[in-house]
mmCIF file of the N, C-alpha and C atoms, coordinates in Angstrom:
data_MODEL
# 
_entry.id   MODEL 
# 
loop_
_atom_site.group_PDB 
_atom_site.id 
_atom_site.type_symbol 
_atom_site.label_atom_id 
_atom_site.label_alt_id 
_atom_site.label_comp_id 
_atom_site.label_asym_id 
_atom_site.label_entity_id 
_atom_site.label_seq_id 
_atom_site.pdbx_PDB_ins_code 
_atom_site.Cartn_x 
_atom_site.Cartn_y 
_atom_site.Cartn_z 
_atom_site.occupancy 
_atom_site.B_iso_or_equiv 
_atom_site.pdbx_formal_charge 
_atom_site.auth_seq_id 
_atom_site.auth_comp_id 
_atom_site.auth_asym_id 
_atom_site.auth_atom_id 
_atom_site.pdbx_PDB_model_num 
ATOM 1   N N  . MET A 1 1  ? -35.664 -20.555 -36.840 1.00 0.00 ? 1  MET A N  1 
ATOM 2   C CA . MET A 1 1  ? -34.988 -19.424 -36.237 1.00 0.00 ? 1  MET A CA 1 
ATOM 3   C C  . MET A 1 1  ? -33.705 -19.160 -37.008 1.00 0.00 ? 1  MET A C  1 
ATOM 4   N N  . ASP A 1 2  ? -33.482 -17.920 -37.435 1.00 0.00 ? 2  ASP A N  1 
ATOM 5   C CA . ASP A 1 2  ? -32.324 -17.547 -38.241 1.00 0.00 ? 2  ASP A CA 1 
ATOM 6   C C  . ASP A 1 2  ? -31.292 -16.862 -37.350 1.00 0.00 ? 2  ASP A C  1 
ATOM 7   N N  . PHE A 1 3  ? -30.120 -17.492 -37.187 1.00 0.00 ? 3  PHE A N  1 
ATOM 8   C CA . PHE A 1 3  ? -29.070 -16.920 -36.359 1.00 0.00 ? 3  PHE A CA 1 
ATOM 9   C C  . PHE A 1 3  ? -28.000 -16.218 -37.182 1.00 0.00 ? 3  PHE A C  1 
ATOM 10  N N  . GLY A 1 4  ? -28.208 -16.081 -38.481 1.00 0.00 ? 4  GLY A N  1 
ATOM 11  C CA . GLY A 1 4  ? -27.242 -15.407 -39.348 1.00 0.00 ? 4  GLY A CA 1 
ATOM 12  C C  . GLY A 1 4  ? -27.278 -13.906 -39.137 1.00 0.00 ? 4  GLY A C  1 
ATOM 13  N N  . VAL A 1 5  ? -26.238 -13.243 -39.582 1.00 0.00 ? 5  VAL A N  1 
ATOM 14  C CA . VAL A 1 5  ? -26.140 -11.793 -39.430 1.00 0.00 ? 5  VAL A CA 1 
ATOM 15  C C  . VAL A 1 5  ? -27.241 -11.088 -40.197 1.00 0.00 ? 5  VAL A C  1 
ATOM 16  N N  . GLY A 1 6  ? -27.541 -11.552 -41.393 1.00 0.00 ? 6  GLY A N  1 
ATOM 17  C CA . GLY A 1 6  ? -28.579 -10.923 -42.200 1.00 0.00 ? 6  GLY A CA 1 
ATOM 18  C C  . GLY A 1 6  ? -29.938 -10.988 -41.538 1.00 0.00 ? 6  GLY A C  1 
ATOM 19  N N  . GLY A 1 7  ? -30.246 -12.115 -40.911 1.00 0.00 ? 7  GLY A N  1 
ATOM 20  C CA . GLY A 1 7  ? -31.524 -12.256 -40.236 1.00 0.00 ? 7  GLY A CA 1 
ATOM 21  C C  . GLY A 1 7  ? -31.636 -11.323 -39.048 1.00 0.00 ? 7  GLY A C  1 
ATOM 22  N N  . ALA A 1 8  ? -30.564 -11.160 -38.294 1.00 0.00 ? 8  ALA A N  1 
ATOM 23  C CA . ALA A 1 8  ? -30.586 -10.266 -37.135 1.00 0.00 ? 8  ALA A CA 1 
ATOM 24  C C  . ALA A 1 8  ? -30.745 -8.821  -37.584 1.00 0.00 ? 8  ALA A C  1 
ATOM 25  N N  . ASN A 1 9  ? -30.088 -8.451  -38.686 1.00 0.00 ? 9  ASN A N  1 
ATOM 26  C CA . ASN A 1 9  ? -30.199 -7.078  -39.182 1.00 0.00 ? 9  ASN A CA 1 
ATOM 27  C C  . ASN A 1 9  ? -31.605 -6.783  -39.673 1.00 0.00 ? 9  ASN A C  1 
ATOM 28  N N  . ARG A 1 10 ? -32.213 -7.740  -40.368 1.00 0.00 ? 10 ARG A N  1 
ATOM 29  C CA . ARG A 1 10 ? -33.574 -7.525  -40.859 1.00 0.00 ? 10 ARG A CA 1 
ATOM 30  C C  . ARG A 1 10 ? -34.559 -7.465  -39.704 1.00 0.00 ? 10 ARG A C  1 
ATOM 31  N N  . ALA A 1 11 ? -34.322 -8.258  -38.661 1.00 0.00 ? 11 ALA A N  1 
ATOM 32  C CA . ALA A 1 11 ? -35.231 -8.268  -37.520 1.00 0.00 ? 11 ALA A CA 1 
ATOM 33  C C  . ALA A 1 11 ? -35.196 -6.937  -36.780 1.00 0.00 ? 11 ALA A C  1 
ATOM 34  N N  . MET A 1 12 ? -34.033 -6.286  -36.758 1.00 0.00 ? 12 MET A N  1 
ATOM 35  C CA . MET A 1 12 ? -33.906 -5.010  -36.055 1.00 0.00 ? 12 MET A CA 1 
ATOM 36  C C  . MET A 1 12 ? -34.151 -3.825  -36.990 1.00 0.00 ? 12 MET A C  1 
ATOM 37  N N  . GLY A 1 13 ? -34.455 -4.076  -38.253 1.00 0.00 ? 13 GLY A N  1 
ATOM 38  C CA . GLY A 1 13 ? -34.750 -3.005  -39.191 1.00 0.00 ? 13 GLY A CA 1 
ATOM 39  C C  . GLY A 1 13 ? -33.524 -2.307  -39.742 1.00 0.00 ? 13 GLY A C  1 
ATOM 40  N N  . GLN A 1 14 ? -32.351 -2.918  -39.638 1.00 0.00 ? 14 GLN A N  1 
ATOM 41  C CA . GLN A 1 14 ? -31.131 -2.307  -40.139 1.00 0.00 ? 14 GLN A CA 1 
ATOM 42  C C  . GLN A 1 14 ? -30.865 -2.750  -41.565 1.00 0.00 ? 14 GLN A C  1 
ATOM 43  N N  . GLN A 1 15 ? -29.952 -2.016  -42.221 1.00 0.00 ? 15 GLN A N  1 
ATOM 44  C CA . GLN A 1 15 ? -29.588 -2.349  -43.594 1.00 0.00 ? 15 GLN A CA 1 
ATOM 45  C C  . GLN A 1 15 ? -28.771 -3.631  -43.628 1.00 0.00 ? 15 GLN A C  1 
ATOM 46  N N  . GLN A 1 16 ? -28.771 -4.269  -44.789 1.00 0.00 ? 16 GLN A N  1 
ATOM 47  C CA . GLN A 1 16 ? -27.964 -5.455  -45.001 1.00 0.00 ? 16 GLN A CA 1 
ATOM 48  C C  . GLN A 1 16 ? -26.519 -5.019  -45.229 1.00 0.00 ? 16 GLN A C  1 
ATOM 49  N N  . GLY A 1 17 ? -25.575 -5.525  -44.461 1.00 0.00 ? 17 GLY A N  1 
ATOM 50  C CA . GLY A 1 17 ? -24.166 -5.201  -44.625 1.00 0.00 ? 17 GLY A CA 1 
ATOM 51  C C  . GLY A 1 17 ? -23.759 -4.013  -43.788 1.00 0.00 ? 17 GLY A C  1 
ATOM 52  N N  . ALA A 1 18 ? -22.462 -3.939  -43.465 1.00 0.00 ? 18 ALA A N  1 
ATOM 53  C CA . ALA A 1 18 ? -21.969 -2.888  -42.590 1.00 0.00 ? 18 ALA A CA 1 
ATOM 54  C C  . ALA A 1 18 ? -21.325 -1.732  -43.352 1.00 0.00 ? 18 ALA A C  1 
ATOM 55  N N  . ALA A 1 19 ? -20.958 -1.929  -44.609 1.00 0.00 ? 19 ALA A N  1 
ATOM 56  C CA . ALA A 1 19 ? -20.234 -0.904  -45.356 1.00 0.00 ? 19 ALA A CA 1 
ATOM 57  C C  . ALA A 1 19 ? -20.996 0.417   -45.480 1.00 0.00 ? 19 ALA A C  1 
ATOM 58  N N  . PRO A 1 20 ? -22.263 0.434   -45.819 1.00 0.00 ? 20 PRO A N  1 
ATOM 59  C CA . PRO A 1 20 ? -22.956 1.723   -45.895 1.00 0.00 ? 20 PRO A CA 1 
ATOM 60  C C  . PRO A 1 20 ? -23.027 2.437   -44.551 1.00 0.00 ? 20 PRO A C  1 
ATOM 61  N N  . ASP A 1 21 ? -23.164 1.695   -43.466 1.00 0.00 ? 21 ASP A N  1 
ATOM 62  C CA . ASP A 1 21 ? -23.218 2.304   -42.144 1.00 0.00 ? 21 ASP A CA 1 
ATOM 63  C C  . ASP A 1 21 ? -21.883 2.944   -41.773 1.00 0.00 ? 21 ASP A C  1 
ATOM 64  N N  . VAL A 1 22 ? -20.782 2.254   -42.051 1.00 0.00 ? 22 VAL A N  1 
ATOM 65  C CA . VAL A 1 22 ? -19.459 2.773   -41.721 1.00 0.00 ? 22 VAL A CA 1 
ATOM 66  C C  . VAL A 1 22 ? -19.158 4.012   -42.558 1.00 0.00 ? 22 VAL A C  1 
ATOM 67  N N  . MET A 1 23 ? -19.480 3.970   -43.830 1.00 0.00 ? 23 MET A N  1 
ATOM 68  C CA . MET A 1 23 ? -19.206 5.106   -44.711 1.00 0.00 ? 23 MET A CA 1 
ATOM 69  C C  . MET A 1 23 ? -20.051 6.312   -44.331 1.00 0.00 ? 23 MET A C  1 
ATOM 70  N N  . SER A 1 24 ? -21.301 6.115   -44.007 1.00 0.00 ? 24 SER A N  1 
ATOM 71  C CA . SER A 1 24 ? -22.143 7.248   -43.611 1.00 0.00 ? 24 SER A CA 1 
ATOM 72  C C  . SER A 1 24 ? -21.666 7.818   -42.283 1.00 0.00 ? 24 SER A C  1 
ATOM 73  N N  . TRP A 1 25 ? -21.233 6.947   -41.357 1.00 0.00 ? 25 TRP A N  1 
ATOM 74  C CA . TRP A 1 25 ? -20.682 7.434   -40.087 1.00 0.00 ? 25 TRP A CA 1 
ATOM 75  C C  . TRP A 1 25 ? -19.413 8.251   -40.341 1.00 0.00 ? 25 TRP A C  1 
ATOM 76  N N  . TYR A 1 26 ? -18.543 7.751   -41.221 1.00 0.00 ? 26 TYR A N  1 
ATOM 77  C CA . TYR A 1 26 ? -17.291 8.435   -41.531 1.00 0.00 ? 26 TYR A CA 1 
ATOM 78  C C  . TYR A 1 26 ? -17.556 9.807   -42.156 1.00 0.00 ? 26 TYR A C  1 
ATOM 79  N N  . MET A 1 27 ? -18.516 9.889   -43.050 1.00 0.00 ? 27 MET A N  1 
ATOM 80  C CA . MET A 1 27 ? -18.807 11.157  -43.714 1.00 0.00 ? 27 MET A CA 1 
ATOM 81  C C  . MET A 1 27 ? -19.510 12.161  -42.799 1.00 0.00 ? 27 MET A C  1 
ATOM 82  N N  . GLU A 1 28 ? -20.099 11.706  -41.696 1.00 0.00 ? 28 GLU A N  1 
ATOM 83  C CA . GLU A 1 28 ? -20.733 12.605  -40.742 1.00 0.00 ? 28 GLU A CA 1 
ATOM 84  C C  . GLU A 1 28 ? -19.729 13.268  -39.807 1.00 0.00 ? 28 GLU A C  1 
ATOM 85  N N  . ILE A 1 29 ? -18.517 12.737  -39.746 1.00 0.00 ? 29 ILE A N  1 
ATOM 86  C CA . ILE A 1 29 ? -17.479 13.319  -38.894 1.00 0.00 ? 29 ILE A CA 1 
ATOM 87  C C  . ILE A 1 29 ? -17.045 14.655  -39.512 1.00 0.00 ? 29 ILE A C  1 
ATOM 88  N N  . PRO A 1 30 ? -16.841 15.695  -38.698 1.00 0.00 ? 30 PRO A N  1 
ATOM 89  C CA . PRO A 1 30 ? -16.367 16.978  -39.241 1.00 0.00 ? 30 PRO A CA 1 
ATOM 90  C C  . PRO A 1 30 ? -15.049 16.814  -40.003 1.00 0.00 ? 30 PRO A C  1 
ATOM 91  N N  . LEU A 1 31 ? -14.821 17.684  -40.976 1.00 0.00 ? 31 LEU A N  1 
ATOM 92  C CA . LEU A 1 31 ? -13.700 17.555  -41.905 1.00 0.00 ? 31 LEU A CA 1 
ATOM 93  C C  . LEU A 1 31 ? -12.343 17.435  -41.194 1.00 0.00 ? 31 LEU A C  1 
ATOM 94  N N  . ILE A 1 32 ? -12.042 18.329  -40.271 1.00 0.00 ? 32 ILE A N  1 
ATOM 95  C CA . ILE A 1 32 ? -10.735 18.312  -39.597 1.00 0.00 ? 32 ILE A CA 1 
ATOM 96  C C  . ILE A 1 32 ? -10.562 17.022  -38.798 1.00 0.00 ? 32 ILE A C  1 
ATOM 97  N N  . SER A 1 33 ? -11.593 16.606  -38.103 1.00 0.00 ? 33 SER A N  1 
ATOM 98  C CA . SER A 1 33 ? -11.527 15.356  -37.342 1.00 0.00 ? 33 SER A CA 1 
ATOM 99  C C  . SER A 1 33 ? -11.378 14.162  -38.268 1.00 0.00 ? 33 SER A C  1 
ATOM 100 N N  . ARG A 1 34 ? -12.044 14.191  -39.404 1.00 0.00 ? 34 ARG A N  1 
ATOM 101 C CA . ARG A 1 34 ? -11.949 13.115  -40.388 1.00 0.00 ? 34 ARG A CA 1 
ATOM 102 C C  . ARG A 1 34 ? -10.536 13.032  -40.955 1.00 0.00 ? 34 ARG A C  1 
ATOM 103 N N  . LEU A 1 35 ? -9.918  14.182  -41.242 1.00 0.00 ? 35 LEU A N  1 
ATOM 104 C CA . LEU A 1 35 ? -8.542  14.189  -41.749 1.00 0.00 ? 35 LEU A CA 1 
ATOM 105 C C  . LEU A 1 35 ? -7.574  13.654  -40.706 1.00 0.00 ? 35 LEU A C  1 
ATOM 106 N N  . TYR A 1 36 ? -7.777  14.047  -39.448 1.00 0.00 ? 36 TYR A N  1 
ATOM 107 C CA . TYR A 1 36 ? -6.910  13.574  -38.372 1.00 0.00 ? 36 TYR A CA 1 
ATOM 108 C C  . TYR A 1 36 ? -7.065  12.070  -38.177 1.00 0.00 ? 36 TYR A C  1 
ATOM 109 N N  . LEU A 1 37 ? -8.294  11.587  -38.172 1.00 0.00 ? 37 LEU A N  1 
ATOM 110 C CA . LEU A 1 37 ? -8.557  10.159  -38.018 1.00 0.00 ? 37 LEU A CA 1 
ATOM 111 C C  . LEU A 1 37 ? -7.925  9.363   -39.155 1.00 0.00 ? 37 LEU A C  1 
ATOM 112 N N  . THR A 1 38 ? -8.080  9.846   -40.384 1.00 0.00 ? 38 THR A N  1 
ATOM 113 C CA . THR A 1 38 ? -7.516  9.156   -41.540 1.00 0.00 ? 38 THR A CA 1 
ATOM 114 C C  . THR A 1 38 ? -5.992  9.151   -41.485 1.00 0.00 ? 38 THR A C  1 
ATOM 115 N N  . GLY A 1 39 ? -5.398  10.283  -41.137 1.00 0.00 ? 39 GLY A N  1 
ATOM 116 C CA . GLY A 1 39 ? -3.941  10.359  -41.031 1.00 0.00 ? 39 GLY A CA 1 
ATOM 117 C C  . GLY A 1 39 ? -3.390  9.452   -39.945 1.00 0.00 ? 39 GLY A C  1 
ATOM 118 N N  . ALA A 1 40 ? -4.060  9.424   -38.799 1.00 0.00 ? 40 ALA A N  1 
ATOM 119 C CA . ALA A 1 40 ? -3.616  8.547   -37.709 1.00 0.00 ? 40 ALA A CA 1 
ATOM 120 C C  . ALA A 1 40 ? -3.725  7.082   -38.106 1.00 0.00 ? 40 ALA A C  1 
ATOM 121 N N  . PHE A 1 41 ? -4.827  6.735   -38.777 1.00 0.00 ? 41 PHE A N  1 
ATOM 122 C CA . PHE A 1 41 ? -4.999  5.354   -39.224 1.00 0.00 ? 41 PHE A CA 1 
ATOM 123 C C  . PHE A 1 41 ? -3.924  4.974   -40.243 1.00 0.00 ? 41 PHE A C  1 
ATOM 124 N N  . LEU A 1 42 ? -3.678  5.851   -41.218 1.00 0.00 ? 42 LEU A N  1 
ATOM 125 C CA . LEU A 1 42 ? -2.678  5.540   -42.245 1.00 0.00 ? 42 LEU A CA 1 
ATOM 126 C C  . LEU A 1 42 ? -1.275  5.451   -41.662 1.00 0.00 ? 42 LEU A C  1 
ATOM 127 N N  . ALA A 1 43 ? -0.927  6.366   -40.747 1.00 0.00 ? 43 ALA A N  1 
ATOM 128 C CA . ALA A 1 43 ? 0.401   6.315   -40.127 1.00 0.00 ? 43 ALA A CA 1 
ATOM 129 C C  . ALA A 1 43 ? 0.577   5.029   -39.333 1.00 0.00 ? 43 ALA A C  1 
ATOM 130 N N  . THR A 1 44 ? -0.451  4.638   -38.602 1.00 0.00 ? 44 THR A N  1 
ATOM 131 C CA . THR A 1 44 ? -0.382  3.398   -37.824 1.00 0.00 ? 44 THR A CA 1 
ATOM 132 C C  . THR A 1 44 ? -0.266  2.189   -38.742 1.00 0.00 ? 44 THR A C  1 
ATOM 133 N N  . ALA A 1 45 ? -1.061  2.157   -39.811 1.00 0.00 ? 45 ALA A N  1 
ATOM 134 C CA . ALA A 1 45 ? -1.025  1.029   -40.726 1.00 0.00 ? 45 ALA A CA 1 
ATOM 135 C C  . ALA A 1 45 ? 0.320   0.933   -41.443 1.00 0.00 ? 45 ALA A C  1 
ATOM 136 N N  . LEU A 1 46 ? 0.862   2.071   -41.881 1.00 0.00 ? 46 LEU A N  1 
ATOM 137 C CA . LEU A 1 46 ? 2.148   2.056   -42.581 1.00 0.00 ? 46 LEU A CA 1 
ATOM 138 C C  . LEU A 1 46 ? 3.286   1.641   -41.656 1.00 0.00 ? 46 LEU A C  1 
ATOM 139 N N  . CYS A 1 47 ? 3.223   2.024   -40.399 1.00 0.00 ? 47 CYS A N  1 
ATOM 140 C CA . CYS A 1 47 ? 4.237   1.584   -39.440 1.00 0.00 ? 47 CYS A CA 1 
ATOM 141 C C  . CYS A 1 47 ? 4.079   0.101   -39.118 1.00 0.00 ? 47 CYS A C  1 
ATOM 142 N N  . ALA A 1 48 ? 2.853   -0.373  -39.064 1.00 0.00 ? 48 ALA A N  1 
ATOM 143 C CA . ALA A 1 48 ? 2.601   -1.775  -38.722 1.00 0.00 ? 48 ALA A CA 1 
ATOM 144 C C  . ALA A 1 48 ? 3.121   -2.733  -39.783 1.00 0.00 ? 48 ALA A C  1 
ATOM 145 N N  . VAL A 1 49 ? 3.081   -2.329  -41.039 1.00 0.00 ? 49 VAL A N  1 
ATOM 146 C CA . VAL A 1 49 ? 3.570   -3.205  -42.112 1.00 0.00 ? 49 VAL A CA 1 
ATOM 147 C C  . VAL A 1 49 ? 4.992   -2.847  -42.541 1.00 0.00 ? 49 VAL A C  1 
ATOM 148 N N  . ASP A 1 50 ? 5.657   -2.037  -41.737 1.00 0.00 ? 50 ASP A N  1 
ATOM 149 C CA . ASP A 1 50 ? 7.070   -1.659  -41.947 1.00 0.00 ? 50 ASP A CA 1 
ATOM 150 C C  . ASP A 1 50 ? 7.335   -0.937  -43.254 1.00 0.00 ? 50 ASP A C  1 
ATOM 151 N N  . VAL A 1 51 ? 6.376   -0.156  -43.718 1.00 0.00 ? 51 VAL A N  1 
ATOM 152 C CA . VAL A 1 51 ? 6.604   0.701   -44.879 1.00 0.00 ? 51 VAL A CA 1 
ATOM 153 C C  . VAL A 1 51 ? 7.317   1.974   -44.429 1.00 0.00 ? 51 VAL A C  1 
ATOM 154 N N  . VAL A 1 52 ? 6.925   2.465   -43.246 1.00 0.00 ? 52 VAL A N  1 
ATOM 155 C CA . VAL A 1 52 ? 7.514   3.669   -42.658 1.00 0.00 ? 52 VAL A CA 1 
ATOM 156 C C  . VAL A 1 52 ? 8.007   3.315   -41.259 1.00 0.00 ? 52 VAL A C  1 
ATOM 157 N N  . SER A 1 53 ? 9.177   3.790   -40.920 1.00 0.00 ? 53 SER A N  1 
ATOM 158 C CA . SER A 1 53 ? 9.704   3.566   -39.578 1.00 0.00 ? 53 SER A CA 1 
ATOM 159 C C  . SER A 1 53 ? 9.079   4.568   -38.608 1.00 0.00 ? 53 SER A C  1 
ATOM 160 N N  . PRO A 1 54 ? 8.659   4.127   -37.433 1.00 0.00 ? 54 PRO A N  1 
ATOM 161 C CA . PRO A 1 54 ? 8.103   5.069   -36.455 1.00 0.00 ? 54 PRO A CA 1 
ATOM 162 C C  . PRO A 1 54 ? 9.116   6.131   -36.029 1.00 0.00 ? 54 PRO A C  1 
ATOM 163 N N  . PHE A 1 55 ? 10.394  5.803   -36.114 1.00 0.00 ? 55 PHE A N  1 
ATOM 164 C CA . PHE A 1 55 ? 11.430  6.754   -35.726 1.00 0.00 ? 55 PHE A CA 1 
ATOM 165 C C  . PHE A 1 55 ? 11.560  7.903   -36.723 1.00 0.00 ? 55 PHE A C  1 
ATOM 166 N N  . SER A 1 56 ? 11.045  7.733   -37.921 1.00 0.00 ? 56 SER A N  1 
ATOM 167 C CA . SER A 1 56 ? 11.076  8.831   -38.893 1.00 0.00 ? 56 SER A CA 1 
ATOM 168 C C  . SER A 1 56 ? 9.902   9.779   -38.691 1.00 0.00 ? 56 SER A C  1 
ATOM 169 N N  . LEU A 1 57 ? 8.939   9.419   -37.846 1.00 0.00 ? 57 LEU A N  1 
ATOM 170 C CA . LEU A 1 57 ? 7.750   10.239  -37.651 1.00 0.00 ? 57 LEU A CA 1 
ATOM 171 C C  . LEU A 1 57 ? 7.743   11.026  -36.344 1.00 0.00 ? 57 LEU A C  1 
ATOM 172 N N  . TYR A 1 58 ? 8.548   10.630  -35.376 1.00 0.00 ? 58 TYR A N  1 
ATOM 173 C CA . TYR A 1 58 ? 8.447   11.285  -34.077 1.00 0.00 ? 58 TYR A CA 1 
ATOM 174 C C  . TYR A 1 58 ? 9.100   12.671  -34.091 1.00 0.00 ? 58 TYR A C  1 
ATOM 175 N N  . PHE A 1 59 ? 8.659   13.523  -33.167 1.00 0.00 ? 59 PHE A N  1 
ATOM 176 C CA . PHE A 1 59 ? 9.124   14.912  -33.112 1.00 0.00 ? 59 PHE A CA 1 
ATOM 177 C C  . PHE A 1 59 ? 10.400  14.981  -32.282 1.00 0.00 ? 59 PHE A C  1 
ATOM 178 N N  . ASN A 1 60 ? 11.445  15.588  -32.839 1.00 0.00 ? 60 ASN A N  1 
ATOM 179 C CA . ASN A 1 60 ? 12.720  15.700  -32.156 1.00 0.00 ? 60 ASN A CA 1 
ATOM 180 C C  . ASN A 1 60 ? 13.314  17.069  -32.469 1.00 0.00 ? 60 ASN A C  1 
ATOM 181 N N  . TRP A 1 61 ? 13.444  17.915  -31.437 1.00 0.00 ? 61 TRP A N  1 
ATOM 182 C CA . TRP A 1 61 ? 13.980  19.273  -31.638 1.00 0.00 ? 61 TRP A CA 1 
ATOM 183 C C  . TRP A 1 61 ? 15.380  19.250  -32.224 1.00 0.00 ? 61 TRP A C  1 
ATOM 184 N N  . ASP A 1 62 ? 16.201  18.302  -31.815 1.00 0.00 ? 62 ASP A N  1 
ATOM 185 C CA . ASP A 1 62 ? 17.574  18.227  -32.316 1.00 0.00 ? 62 ASP A CA 1 
ATOM 186 C C  . ASP A 1 62 ? 17.600  17.977  -33.828 1.00 0.00 ? 62 ASP A C  1 
ATOM 187 N N  . LEU A 1 63 ? 16.734  17.114  -34.304 1.00 0.00 ? 63 LEU A N  1 
ATOM 188 C CA . LEU A 1 63 ? 16.689  16.850  -35.742 1.00 0.00 ? 63 LEU A CA 1 
ATOM 189 C C  . LEU A 1 63 ? 16.151  18.052  -36.521 1.00 0.00 ? 63 LEU A C  1 
ATOM 190 N N  . VAL A 1 64 ? 15.263  18.819  -35.924 1.00 0.00 ? 64 VAL A N  1 
ATOM 191 C CA . VAL A 1 64 ? 14.700  19.992  -36.610 1.00 0.00 ? 64 VAL A CA 1 
ATOM 192 C C  . VAL A 1 64 ? 15.759  21.064  -36.781 1.00 0.00 ? 64 VAL A C  1 
ATOM 193 N N  . PHE A 1 65 ? 16.439  21.392  -35.705 1.00 0.00 ? 65 PHE A N  1 
ATOM 194 C CA . PHE A 1 65 ? 17.370  22.520  -35.761 1.00 0.00 ? 65 PHE A CA 1 
ATOM 195 C C  . PHE A 1 65 ? 18.787  22.141  -36.181 1.00 0.00 ? 65 PHE A C  1 
ATOM 196 N N  . SER A 1 66 ? 19.270  20.968  -35.805 1.00 0.00 ? 66 SER A N  1 
ATOM 197 C CA . SER A 1 66 ? 20.638  20.581  -36.156 1.00 0.00 ? 66 SER A CA 1 
ATOM 198 C C  . SER A 1 66 ? 20.744  19.994  -37.559 1.00 0.00 ? 66 SER A C  1 
ATOM 199 N N  . HIS A 1 67 ? 19.724  19.265  -37.973 1.00 0.00 ? 67 HIS A N  1 
ATOM 200 C CA . HIS A 1 67 ? 19.787  18.575  -39.254 1.00 0.00 ? 67 HIS A CA 1 
ATOM 201 C C  . HIS A 1 67 ? 18.856  19.170  -40.311 1.00 0.00 ? 67 HIS A C  1 
ATOM 202 N N  . GLY A 1 68 ? 18.145  20.243  -39.960 1.00 0.00 ? 68 GLY A N  1 
ATOM 203 C CA . GLY A 1 68 ? 17.311  20.936  -40.931 1.00 0.00 ? 68 GLY A CA 1 
ATOM 204 C C  . GLY A 1 68 ? 16.064  20.187  -41.373 1.00 0.00 ? 68 GLY A C  1 
ATOM 205 N N  . GLN A 1 69 ? 15.550  19.291  -40.555 1.00 0.00 ? 69 GLN A N  1 
ATOM 206 C CA . GLN A 1 69 ? 14.348  18.533  -40.907 1.00 0.00 ? 69 GLN A CA 1 
ATOM 207 C C  . GLN A 1 69 ? 13.107  19.319  -40.459 1.00 0.00 ? 69 GLN A C  1 
ATOM 208 N N  . VAL A 1 70 ? 12.861  20.411  -41.169 1.00 0.00 ? 70 VAL A N  1 
ATOM 209 C CA . VAL A 1 70 ? 11.797  21.344  -40.812 1.00 0.00 ? 70 VAL A CA 1 
ATOM 210 C C  . VAL A 1 70 ? 10.413  20.714  -40.980 1.00 0.00 ? 70 VAL A C  1 
ATOM 211 N N  . TRP A 1 71 ? 10.276  19.707  -41.820 1.00 0.00 ? 71 TRP A N  1 
ATOM 212 C CA . TRP A 1 71 ? 8.986   19.063  -42.028 1.00 0.00 ? 71 TRP A CA 1 
ATOM 213 C C  . TRP A 1 71 ? 8.433   18.478  -40.734 1.00 0.00 ? 71 TRP A C  1 
ATOM 214 N N  . ARG A 1 72 ? 9.304   18.196  -39.756 1.00 0.00 ? 72 ARG A N  1 
ATOM 215 C CA . ARG A 1 72 ? 8.828   17.646  -38.479 1.00 0.00 ? 72 ARG A CA 1 
ATOM 216 C C  . ARG A 1 72 ? 7.974   18.670  -37.713 1.00 0.00 ? 72 ARG A C  1 
ATOM 217 N N  . LEU A 1 73 ? 8.186   19.959  -37.958 1.00 0.00 ? 73 LEU A N  1 
ATOM 218 C CA . LEU A 1 73 ? 7.356   20.979  -37.306 1.00 0.00 ? 73 LEU A CA 1 
ATOM 219 C C  . LEU A 1 73 ? 5.925   20.932  -37.831 1.00 0.00 ? 73 LEU A C  1 
ATOM 220 N N  . ILE A 1 74 ? 5.767   20.612  -39.083 1.00 0.00 ? 74 ILE A N  1 
ATOM 221 C CA . ILE A 1 74 ? 4.437   20.611  -39.706 1.00 0.00 ? 74 ILE A CA 1 
ATOM 222 C C  . ILE A 1 74 ? 3.709   19.304  -39.457 1.00 0.00 ? 74 ILE A C  1 
ATOM 223 N N  . THR A 1 75 ? 4.437   18.208  -39.428 1.00 0.00 ? 75 THR A N  1 
ATOM 224 C CA . THR A 1 75 ? 3.783   16.899  -39.357 1.00 0.00 ? 75 THR A CA 1 
ATOM 225 C C  . THR A 1 75 ? 3.704   16.324  -37.957 1.00 0.00 ? 75 THR A C  1 
ATOM 226 N N  . ARG A 1 76 ? 4.006   17.111  -36.948 1.00 0.00 ? 76 ARG A N  1 
ATOM 227 C CA . ARG A 1 76 ? 3.924   16.543  -35.610 1.00 0.00 ? 76 ARG A CA 1 
ATOM 228 C C  . ARG A 1 76 ? 2.517   16.480  -35.241 1.00 0.00 ? 76 ARG A C  1 
# 
């Protein structure tokens, strides 16, 4: 009896490995949703490893109008 992942995948008729399945699932997502998902993932990952501060990403009306940070209107 084979309890390995490869044996279970072959028994159920699935492909070996998860990478082709994940990539095909990702490419089936509509373009706008795929861009949003990718952006959310990248923003979360960059904040998690302290490359970007979460405080530089949040929307703040005072920073937009008082300090001229107009990019916050586009990236919210």
